[in-house]
Every structure is written in C-alpha cells, then in structure tokens.
N, C-alpha and C positions, 0 to 999 in steps of 0.2 A: 667454582670456578675450571675446579678440577673436571667437571663433566661438560663444560666448554672447551677444555683445551683436548680432552679424549676426542667428541665429535668433530672439532676442528683436526686433530689429526688423522682421522679416518677420512674426511672427507680429504685433506690433502694427499694423505699415500692413496687414496684412488685416483688420484687425478693424474697423481705422477705415474702411477701405475697405467693411465689409459694415453697419456702425454707419450710414454715411451712405442709405443707403437704407431705414433704419428710422427715420431723424428725420423725413422727411416726411409731410405730410398730404395724401394726395388729394385728398378734398372740399374743403378747404381750397380748392386750386390750382382745382379748378373752378370753386368758386363765384366766383371770384373774373373769371372769363372774360368778354369781353365778347362782349356778343349780334353774331351775324355780320349783317351787313347784309342777307343773303339770306332770314334770316328775319321780316323785317319784310313784313306786307301793307299794301297800300293805302287807307287809312279806317281800318284796326283799332288800338282805342285801346291796345291793350296787347300785349306780345308775353310769352308766359307758353312757358315747356318742362317739359318730365317733368323730375321732380330726376335732375339729371346722376348719370351711373353713371362711379364714377371707380375706376382700377384703377392700382397701379404697373406699370411696365415693367421688366422687369429687361434694360437692355442695360449699354454701358459707364458710359453719363452716366444721372443718375436721372433717370428722367422719370415722366410722370403720363401716364395713356389718358382725357380725358374725353370723355362721349356723351352726344347729349342730343337729343330731338326736341320739336317746334316744330308740337303738333297743327294750329295755324292754319292752317300752310303746308305741314305733311307733310314739313318738313326734318328732317333727322338728320345732325348733326353728328357727327365725331369726330375729334377733337385730341388731337395727340402733343405735349406741354409737356415741356420741359425745365429743371429746374430747379437755376439755376446756382449756390444756394449749396451745398447738398447735393450739387453735382458738383464743386464744384472741394475739398469735402473726402474725397471719393471719389478724385479726382486726386492728390490728395496725400497717402493712406493707399496707392495703386497706386506713385506715386514712391518712398515712403519703402522699403516692400517691396522694389523693386526694386533701390537702392541698397543696401539690406542683403544682397539674396541676389548681387549683384556683392561686396560684402567678403568675405562668405563662402565664394565660389567662389575669391576669389583667394587667402582663408586657405588656402583646400583645395591649390590651386595650388602656393605656396609650402612647404606639408607635402609635396608629392609630389616638391619637386625637394631637399627636405633629405632627403629618406631615399635 
C-alpha cells in the first residue's frame, strides 16, 4: 500500500509540475509589460511597438520571454519574466514528487532490511 501511494504521489507531483507550464498564457504576460523608458523619443506623440513575440521558456520555474521592437527608436527589447503563480504550483509539484520518491526509497530500504 505504501509503495502504491508513493508511486501515485510521484506521478501526481510530476503531473502538477508539467501542468504548471501549460496554464500560463505568454501573450497576456507580454501585453501587460510596461514600455521601457529607452523606447521613448523626445517629442514623440506615442510609442508603438511591433506586436510582442512571446514564447514559453522551459526552465525550473515557469517563465515567458517577451520580445518587442520599437520602430521609432530602433530599440529591441527581450525580457525574461518569471510567472510566480504557476511557478509556485510547479515547485509544489516537485516537492510532492520528491517527498513521494523519498517515501518509496524508504519503503524499498525497509524491504531490503527484512530480506
């Protein structure tokens, strides 16, 4: 029973970890980013950027890379934004999987000692 629960915990933890990367919407993250001060030109009425190119970045934490170009100034920005909500969920999944793995390895050690 302990082995089954540990294996289930590992699977559930890893599922939560992977799911955390899919619940973020990179385009929404990029559209809410502020315009960098270097993009402004003196006397310009407004700053218009090309549509942001967004992509998910697979690192230990959930992150999004946002890239924009400001034609008026010729400035290209590339920011890596960590999304803390999904990242917290990802870390919780890793902790759950690691804890279940520790329980499973403890179970296997107990079985080896009894043999």
